[in-house]
Structure formats: C-alpha cells, structure tokens
C-alpha positions as CSV (number, residue, x, y, z in Angstrom):
1,M,-16.6,-13.5,-25.3
2,T,-17.1,-14.7,-22.0
3,G,-16.7,-18.2,-22.8
4,F,-13.1,-17.5,-23.5
5,I,-12.5,-16.1,-20.4
6,S,-10.4,-18.1,-17.7
7,K,-11.6,-18.9,-14.2
8,R,-8.7,-17.3,-13.0
9,A,-9.7,-14.0,-14.6
10,L,-13.5,-14.3,-13.7
11,G,-12.5,-14.7,-9.9
12,I,-10.4,-11.5,-9.8
13,A,-12.3,-8.3,-8.3
14,P,-11.3,-5.2,-9.6
15,S,-9.6,-2.7,-7.6
16,P,-12.0,-0.6,-5.8
17,T,-9.6,2.0,-5.4
18,L,-8.6,2.5,-9.2
19,A,-12.6,2.2,-9.9
20,I,-13.6,5.5,-7.3
21,S,-10.4,7.2,-8.5
22,A,-11.6,6.3,-12.4
23,K,-15.1,7.7,-11.7
24,A,-14.1,10.8,-9.9
25,K,-11.7,11.7,-12.8
26,Q,-14.5,11.0,-15.4
27,M,-17.0,13.3,-13.4
28,K,-14.3,16.1,-13.5
29,A,-13.5,15.7,-17.2
30,D,-17.5,16.6,-17.7
31,G,-17.0,19.3,-15.7
32,I,-18.7,18.4,-12.3
33,D,-16.8,19.7,-9.2
34,V,-15.7,16.8,-7.3
35,V,-13.3,16.4,-4.5
36,S,-11.9,13.2,-4.4
37,F,-10.1,11.5,-1.5
38,G,-9.8,8.4,-3.7
39,A,-6.0,8.4,-5.1
40,G,-3.1,6.4,-3.4
41,E,-0.3,9.0,-4.7
42,P,1.0,11.9,-3.4
43,D,0.2,15.2,-4.8
44,F,3.5,16.7,-5.3
45,D,5.5,16.6,-8.5
46,T,8.4,13.8,-8.6
47,P,11.8,16.0,-7.5
48,E,13.4,17.9,-10.4
49,F,17.0,16.2,-9.6
50,I,15.2,12.5,-10.3
51,K,13.5,13.7,-13.3
52,A,16.8,15.6,-14.7
53,A,18.6,12.0,-13.8
54,C,15.8,10.3,-15.9
55,I,16.5,13.1,-18.9
56,A,20.2,12.9,-18.7
57,S,19.9,9.0,-19.0
58,L,17.6,9.2,-21.9
59,S,20.1,12.0,-23.8
60,A,23.0,9.5,-23.1
61,G,21.3,6.4,-25.0
62,F,20.4,4.5,-22.2
63,T,16.7,3.2,-23.4
64,K,18.0,-0.6,-24.0
65,Y,17.4,-3.6,-22.0
66,T,19.1,-3.9,-18.8
67,P,19.3,-7.6,-16.6
68,V,16.1,-8.3,-15.6
69,P,16.7,-8.3,-11.8
70,G,17.8,-4.4,-12.5
71,T,21.2,-2.1,-13.0
72,A,24.0,-2.9,-11.3
73,G,23.9,0.6,-10.3
74,L,20.5,0.6,-8.7
75,K,21.0,-2.6,-7.0
76,K,24.0,-1.3,-5.2
77,A,22.0,1.8,-4.3
78,I,19.3,-0.2,-2.8
79,V,21.7,-2.2,-0.8
80,N,23.0,0.6,0.1
81,K,19.7,2.3,1.2
82,L,18.6,-1.4,3.1
83,K,21.5,-0.7,5.2
84,R,21.2,2.6,5.7
85,D,17.6,2.6,6.5
86,N,16.7,-0.9,7.8
87,G,20.0,-2.3,8.9
88,L,19.8,-4.8,6.6
89,D,23.2,-6.6,5.0
90,Y,22.2,-7.9,1.7
91,G,24.2,-8.0,-1.8
92,P,23.2,-7.6,-5.1
93,E,22.0,-11.3,-5.5
94,N,19.7,-10.5,-2.9
95,V,18.0,-7.8,-4.9
96,L,15.4,-7.9,-7.3
97,V,14.1,-4.4,-9.1
98,S,10.5,-4.6,-10.6
99,V,7.7,-2.2,-12.2
100,G,6.5,-1.1,-9.1
101,A,6.5,-2.5,-5.7
102,K,2.8,-4.2,-6.8
103,H,5.0,-6.3,-9.2
104,S,7.4,-7.0,-6.5
105,L,4.5,-8.6,-4.4
106,Y,3.2,-10.2,-7.5
107,N,6.5,-11.9,-8.4
108,A,6.6,-13.0,-4.8
109,I,3.7,-14.4,-4.2
110,L,3.7,-16.5,-7.8
111,A,7.2,-17.5,-7.0
112,T,6.2,-19.3,-3.6
113,V,2.6,-20.1,-3.3
114,D,1.2,-23.2,-4.6
115,P,-2.2,-24.0,-5.1
116,G,-4.0,-25.0,-1.9
117,D,-1.5,-23.2,0.1
118,E,-2.8,-20.7,2.7
119,V,-2.0,-17.0,3.2
120,I,-2.9,-15.1,6.4
121,I,-3.7,-11.5,5.6
122,P,-4.5,-9.1,8.6
123,A,-7.6,-6.8,7.7
124,P,-7.9,-4.3,6.8
125,Y,-5.8,-5.2,3.9
126,W,-4.5,-3.7,0.8
127,V,-7.0,-4.6,-2.0
128,S,-4.8,-6.3,-4.3
129,Y,-3.0,-8.9,-1.4
130,P,-6.0,-11.3,-1.8
131,E,-6.5,-11.1,-5.4
132,I,-2.7,-11.6,-6.1
133,V,-2.8,-14.9,-3.7
134,K,-6.0,-16.3,-5.5
135,M,-4.4,-15.6,-9.0
136,A,-1.6,-17.9,-7.4
137,G,-4.1,-20.5,-6.8
138,G,-3.4,-19.8,-2.8
139,I,-6.2,-19.3,-0.3
140,P,-6.5,-16.1,1.4
141,V,-6.6,-16.5,5.1
142,Y,-8.0,-13.2,7.1
143,I,-7.5,-12.5,10.3
144,T,-8.8,-9.0,11.6
145,A,-7.9,-5.8,13.7
146,D,-10.1,-3.1,14.6
147,E,-9.5,0.3,16.3
148,T,-9.3,-1.3,19.7
149,T,-5.7,-2.6,18.7
150,G,-4.8,0.4,16.8
151,F,-5.8,-1.7,13.4
152,C,-2.6,-4.1,14.3
153,V,-3.2,-7.8,14.7
154,T,-1.6,-9.7,17.3
155,P,1.1,-12.6,17.4
156,E,-1.8,-15.0,19.0
157,Q,-4.5,-14.1,16.2
158,I,-1.7,-15.2,13.7
159,K,-0.9,-18.4,15.9
160,N,-4.2,-19.3,15.9
161,A,-4.8,-18.8,12.1
162,L,-1.9,-21.4,11.2
163,T,-2.5,-24.3,9.7
164,P,-0.4,-27.1,7.9
165,K,-1.3,-25.3,4.6
166,T,0.2,-22.0,5.8
167,K,3.0,-20.5,3.5
168,M,3.2,-17.2,4.1
169,L,2.1,-13.9,6.2
170,V,1.3,-10.9,4.6
171,L,2.4,-7.6,6.5
172,N,2.1,-4.4,5.5
173,S,3.4,-1.3,8.1
174,P,2.5,1.9,7.5
175,S,-0.4,0.2,6.3
176,N,-3.0,1.1,3.2
177,P,-5.3,1.3,4.4
178,T,-5.4,2.2,8.1
179,G,-2.1,3.8,8.8
180,A,-1.1,1.5,11.4
181,V,3.0,1.1,12.0
182,Y,3.4,-2.2,14.1
183,P,5.5,-1.4,17.2
184,R,9.3,-3.4,17.3
185,E,8.0,-5.3,20.4
186,T,4.9,-6.8,18.4
187,L,6.8,-7.8,15.5
188,E,9.1,-9.0,17.5
189,A,6.6,-11.4,19.0
190,I,5.3,-12.1,15.4
191,A,8.7,-13.1,14.2
192,R,9.2,-15.6,16.9
193,V,5.5,-17.1,15.9
194,C,6.8,-17.0,12.1
195,E,9.9,-18.9,12.9
196,E,8.5,-21.8,15.1
197,A,6.1,-22.3,12.0
198,N,8.6,-21.9,9.6
199,I,6.4,-19.6,7.3
200,L,7.3,-16.7,4.9
201,V,6.5,-13.3,5.5
202,L,5.9,-10.7,2.7
203,S,6.6,-7.3,4.2
204,D,5.1,-4.6,2.6
205,E,7.3,-1.3,3.6
206,I,6.3,1.1,0.8
207,Y,5.4,4.0,3.1
208,E,8.2,3.5,5.6
209,K,9.3,7.1,5.0
210,I,5.6,8.9,5.6
211,I,5.7,8.3,9.1
212,Y,4.4,10.7,12.3
213,G,5.7,11.9,15.7
214,D,7.6,9.7,17.3
215,T,6.7,6.4,15.9
216,K,9.4,4.5,14.6
217,H,9.5,2.0,11.2
218,V,11.0,-0.9,12.1
219,S,11.7,-3.6,9.2
220,I,10.8,-7.4,10.7
221,A,13.9,-8.8,8.7
222,S,16.3,-6.8,10.7
223,L,15.1,-8.6,14.2
224,G,17.5,-11.6,13.6
225,E,19.0,-13.8,11.0
226,K,16.2,-16.7,11.4
227,I,13.5,-14.3,10.3
228,K,15.1,-12.3,8.0
229,K,16.3,-16.0,5.8
230,L,12.0,-16.3,6.0
231,T,11.5,-12.4,4.8
232,I,10.8,-10.9,1.4
233,T,11.0,-7.2,2.1
234,V,9.1,-4.8,-0.6
235,N,9.4,-1.3,-1.2
236,G,9.5,1.2,-4.2
237,H,10.1,4.7,-5.3
238,S,6.0,5.3,-5.9
239,K,5.3,7.0,-2.3
240,A,8.8,8.4,-0.5
241,Y,9.7,10.2,-4.0
242,S,6.2,11.0,-5.5
243,M,6.9,8.6,-8.6
244,T,3.9,6.5,-8.9
245,G,3.7,6.8,-12.9
246,W,7.0,5.8,-13.4
247,R,6.5,1.9,-12.2
248,L,9.8,1.3,-9.8
249,G,10.1,-1.3,-7.1
250,Y,12.0,-3.8,-6.0
251,A,12.3,-6.8,-3.5
252,A,15.2,-7.9,-1.1
253,A,15.2,-11.5,0.0
254,D,17.1,-14.6,0.5
255,A,19.2,-15.2,-3.2
256,D,17.2,-18.4,-3.9
257,L,13.7,-16.7,-3.5
258,I,15.3,-13.8,-5.5
259,K,16.2,-16.2,-8.4
260,A,12.9,-17.6,-8.5
261,M,11.1,-14.2,-8.5
262,S,13.4,-13.4,-11.0
263,R,12.7,-16.0,-13.5
264,I,8.8,-15.2,-13.0
265,Q,9.7,-11.9,-14.0
266,G,12.0,-13.0,-16.6
267,H,8.8,-14.2,-18.8
268,S,6.3,-11.3,-17.9
269,T,8.0,-7.5,-18.2
270,S,12.0,-8.7,-18.1
271,N,13.2,-5.8,-16.8
272,A,12.2,-2.5,-15.6
273,T,12.3,0.9,-17.6
274,S,16.0,1.4,-17.7
275,F,16.0,5.2,-18.0
276,V,14.0,5.0,-14.9
277,Q,16.0,2.8,-13.2
278,A,18.8,5.6,-13.6
279,A,16.3,7.8,-12.0
280,G,15.4,5.7,-9.0
281,E,19.3,5.2,-8.7
282,A,19.6,9.0,-8.1
283,A,16.6,9.1,-5.8
284,L,18.1,6.5,-3.5
285,N,21.7,8.2,-3.3
286,A,20.6,11.6,-2.7
287,D,20.5,13.2,0.9
288,Q,17.4,12.1,2.0
289,S,16.5,15.3,4.5
290,F,14.2,16.4,1.0
291,L,11.7,14.0,1.9
292,E,11.1,16.3,5.4
293,D,9.2,19.1,3.4
294,M,6.6,16.4,2.2
295,R,6.0,14.4,5.4
296,K,5.8,17.5,7.5
297,A,3.0,18.7,4.8
298,F,1.2,15.0,5.2
299,E,1.3,15.1,8.9
300,E,-0.1,18.6,8.9
301,R,-2.9,17.1,6.8
302,R,-3.6,14.3,8.9
303,D,-4.2,16.0,12.2
304,Y,-6.6,18.8,10.1
305,I,-8.5,15.5,8.7
306,C,-8.8,13.6,11.6
307,K,-10.0,16.6,14.2
308,R,-12.7,17.6,11.3
309,L,-13.9,13.8,10.9
310,N,-14.2,13.4,14.7
311,A,-16.1,16.5,15.3
312,V,-18.7,15.1,12.6
313,K,-21.6,13.0,14.2
314,G,-21.5,9.7,13.8
315,I,-18.1,9.5,12.6
316,S,-15.2,8.5,14.7
317,C,-11.5,8.6,13.6
318,L,-8.4,6.7,14.7
319,V,-5.5,8.8,14.1
320,P,-2.7,7.2,11.9
321,D,0.8,7.1,12.7
322,G,2.2,6.5,9.0
323,A,0.8,6.6,5.2
324,F,-1.3,9.4,4.1
325,Y,-4.9,7.7,4.8
326,V,-7.4,7.7,7.5
327,L,-10.1,5.0,7.7
328,P,-13.0,6.2,10.0
329,N,-15.8,4.1,11.4
330,V,-19.0,4.9,9.8
331,S,-21.2,2.5,11.3
332,A,-23.5,4.7,13.6
333,L,-24.8,6.4,10.3
334,Y,-26.2,2.9,9.2
335,G,-30.1,3.1,9.1
336,K,-30.2,6.6,8.1
337,R,-31.6,8.4,5.4
338,Y,-32.0,11.7,3.6
339,D,-34.4,12.1,0.2
340,K,-33.7,9.1,-1.9
341,W,-30.5,7.9,-0.3
342,T,-30.5,5.3,2.5
343,V,-27.2,4.4,4.2
344,G,-27.4,0.7,4.9
345,S,-23.6,0.0,4.3
346,S,-20.2,2.0,3.8
347,D,-20.7,1.8,-0.1
348,D,-23.8,3.0,0.4
349,L,-22.8,6.1,2.5
350,C,-20.0,6.5,-0.5
351,S,-22.4,6.1,-3.0
352,Y,-24.3,8.8,-1.0
353,L,-21.1,11.4,-0.7
354,L,-20.4,11.1,-4.5
355,E,-23.9,11.7,-6.0
356,Y,-25.0,14.3,-3.4
357,A,-22.1,16.0,-1.7
358,L,-19.6,15.6,-5.0
359,V,-17.1,13.8,-2.6
360,A,-15.6,10.6,-3.6
361,C,-14.6,8.2,-1.0
362,V,-13.4,4.1,-1.1
363,A,-15.9,2.1,0.9
364,G,-14.0,-0.1,3.6
365,S,-16.1,-3.3,2.0
366,G,-13.3,-3.8,-0.7
367,F,-10.4,-3.7,2.4
368,G,-11.9,-6.0,4.5
369,A,-13.5,-3.2,6.7
370,P,-16.9,-3.0,6.2
371,D,-18.0,-0.8,8.8
372,N,-15.7,2.2,7.4
373,I,-14.5,4.3,4.5
374,R,-11.1,5.1,3.5
375,L,-10.0,8.9,2.8
376,S,-6.8,9.7,1.2
377,Y,-5.3,13.0,2.1
378,A,-2.6,13.0,-0.3
379,T,-4.3,16.1,-2.1
380,G,-4.0,19.8,-1.1
381,M,-5.5,21.6,2.0
382,D,-7.6,23.4,-0.1
383,S,-9.5,20.2,-1.3
384,I,-9.1,18.9,1.8
385,K,-11.4,21.6,3.7
386,K,-13.8,21.7,0.9
387,G,-14.4,18.2,0.7
388,L,-14.7,18.0,4.8
389,D,-16.9,20.9,4.5
390,R,-19.2,19.2,1.9
391,I,-19.2,15.5,4.0
392,E,-19.8,17.6,7.2
393,E,-22.9,19.3,5.6
394,A,-24.1,15.8,3.7
395,V,-24.0,13.8,7.0
396,G,-25.5,16.4,8.9
397,K,-28.8,15.5,6.7
398,L,-29.1,12.2,7.6
399,E,-31.9,11.4,10.0
C-alpha cells in the first residue's frame, strides 16, 4: 500500500521519545525489569480536585460540543492565568483551547507557515517542531547551542540565520530536552531582533511551572506591545497539573492569528473534550500553591541525577534550570566497546544501555544533539537510583 501514502506522511520522522517509551513498556509487559528514563510526563497522579471537577461535569451531562475555541469559563480562566502569572493582558478573543499544547503548536504553524517559509529552530529542540514545520511545507533552519552557552542560542545566532524567507522563530523555555531557561536580558535582545525582522515568535512555555532555584520564567510576549503582537504563546495542562492523557492545551495571540488557528482546528478536532475543559478550568482557578510539592520533588531528583551522572567517567551533565530532563554529553565514550557492543554514537549507547543494562534512555540525535542522550527524571527516586546504578556499571565496562 506504500503507493497510496502521501509524500507528506513519508517525510515525517516518527517520534523517538514515543518509540523508546513504547519499547520499554513492551519489555516490561514481557516481564523484563526495565528502568525507563524516556517518559516526558510527570509520574504524579492528577490532583483529586481536578478529577472531581471532571466527574461533576460528566454527571451534570456536560458531554456535548462546545465552541471550537473553548468554553467561556475555561477561556476566562486562561485569560486570568496569563495576567496573573505572565503579565499578559488578553481577552477571550485572544485565546484558543486545543487538544494538548502539541495541537496548539500544530495549529499555530499550519495557520502561519506557507510552503517555502523558513522557521528558525534552536537546537537541541523538541522532536515535533521540525516535523510540524515540514508538514506545513516550511523549511526548518537550525541554530545550535551547547553546554558552553547553557543550551541557549544567542540573539546574534538568530540574526545571522535570518533571510527574506524567515517567517518564525520557535522558542522553548524552559526547554525540552535541555531544561534551559532563557534569562530576561537574553529574551529582551531576542525580542529586538524579531521586531526588527518582523517575524513571528512561537513561544512554547509548557514547562513554566517546573523551575528551580532563583531562576525566573519570563514570557517573551510580556516584554512590550510590539513583541506581544508578534508572539503566539503556547501552554497547557499536561506538565504542571500532571494531566498528560487529558489532552488540554491553549494558545494566546493576536485575535487575527487566533481566528486563523481556530479555522484550522474547526476542520480537525473541533473543540477539546467538553468535560476535560471543566477540569482544566478548575485547575487554573485553584490556589496554585499545591504545585510546589511536585516542583520540590523534581528539584530533589534533578540534584541527585546530575550528581550521579557527573561522577561517571565519560559522562558530563549540565544542571538544568527547569523542566524534568537532563541532557548529558556522552561523546567521550565514543569508540569504546564491551563484548558485542561498540559505542560509535549516542544511538549506539542507548541501544547498549537498553539491551545490556535494561535502562531506556533517548538518543540526542532526534533532538538535534547527537553527542548527548536525554533522561527524564519524571519517575520515582527508587527507579532513578536503580537506573543510575545500572548505567554506572554498564559504562564502567566500556573500554
């Protein structure tokens, strides 16, 4: 049947994060004791009051279509949240509720990027950004950051990547897969570059609540009216509220951009699930202090996993300021071998760790970071300790 498959579908790479998670889950189902660092979702349960709001909505019969952009109650809660947390003044007409933040990103790119348009994507990047751009017929243009800059690209790099075809910059802070958080002064300089070039900024802020130490999250759209006009801010409920399977995200932008995105969504999913929107409204309207316990747990895990990884010869790990991932550099292990395994790349190392040590990590190649691997610490401390023991032992055998 391959002759019936579109060039668009053939040109899309499968998600390496979902692939490694699926493989690890299958191995566990087969009775194999695998420790997985692949999952990009909190291991905490959705808070009970959020589940209760959903159940109450179902019991009340709120099971029909809603307006495509979202319910009035949830949009109001989002408007209030953006004002409270991000210093952004928007009205309901500036908000679109979607089936997850990934859907919001898809809507934003499909509504703005034409074939041949260039989209600047800082690397390391989340795996779906370039694939969605390619689905729209756009051209991903990569600029690379590494440990020397804290995995943050510079305004100069963005400026140098600009061409007459540049349509958009994708910005992800806090970042998946690096955990990097862009400082205010860097964002101010990036905003000036984008304003002068008159390009859009797609700001993915899904990890904003998971941040450590004295680090502050800043929404680039809050830095002035001109950059606000050019920015599409994307967020959602998956990470902060441990609602990954609920599929609820949102975008905030200029009303004309939101209308265009709503038209795209109107011919795909229509509205996000009605009773899930009720749960999302409850989450945003609650006292947000309940999030602190989860954030503290992630910070404790971050400190532990970085200390352990940096103690392994051949691995160096930058301490992230946000999200729940580490992206250690493993290039010092290239050329080493043990038994039937030879490590020539991060992909080889991940295969070795899975097959020999029964530890699932994700190779950095899918994130535009070929010398790194990604580990998620959104799993319990017991699993983290067991997995790191196995990694330490397996790497120690490489010669």
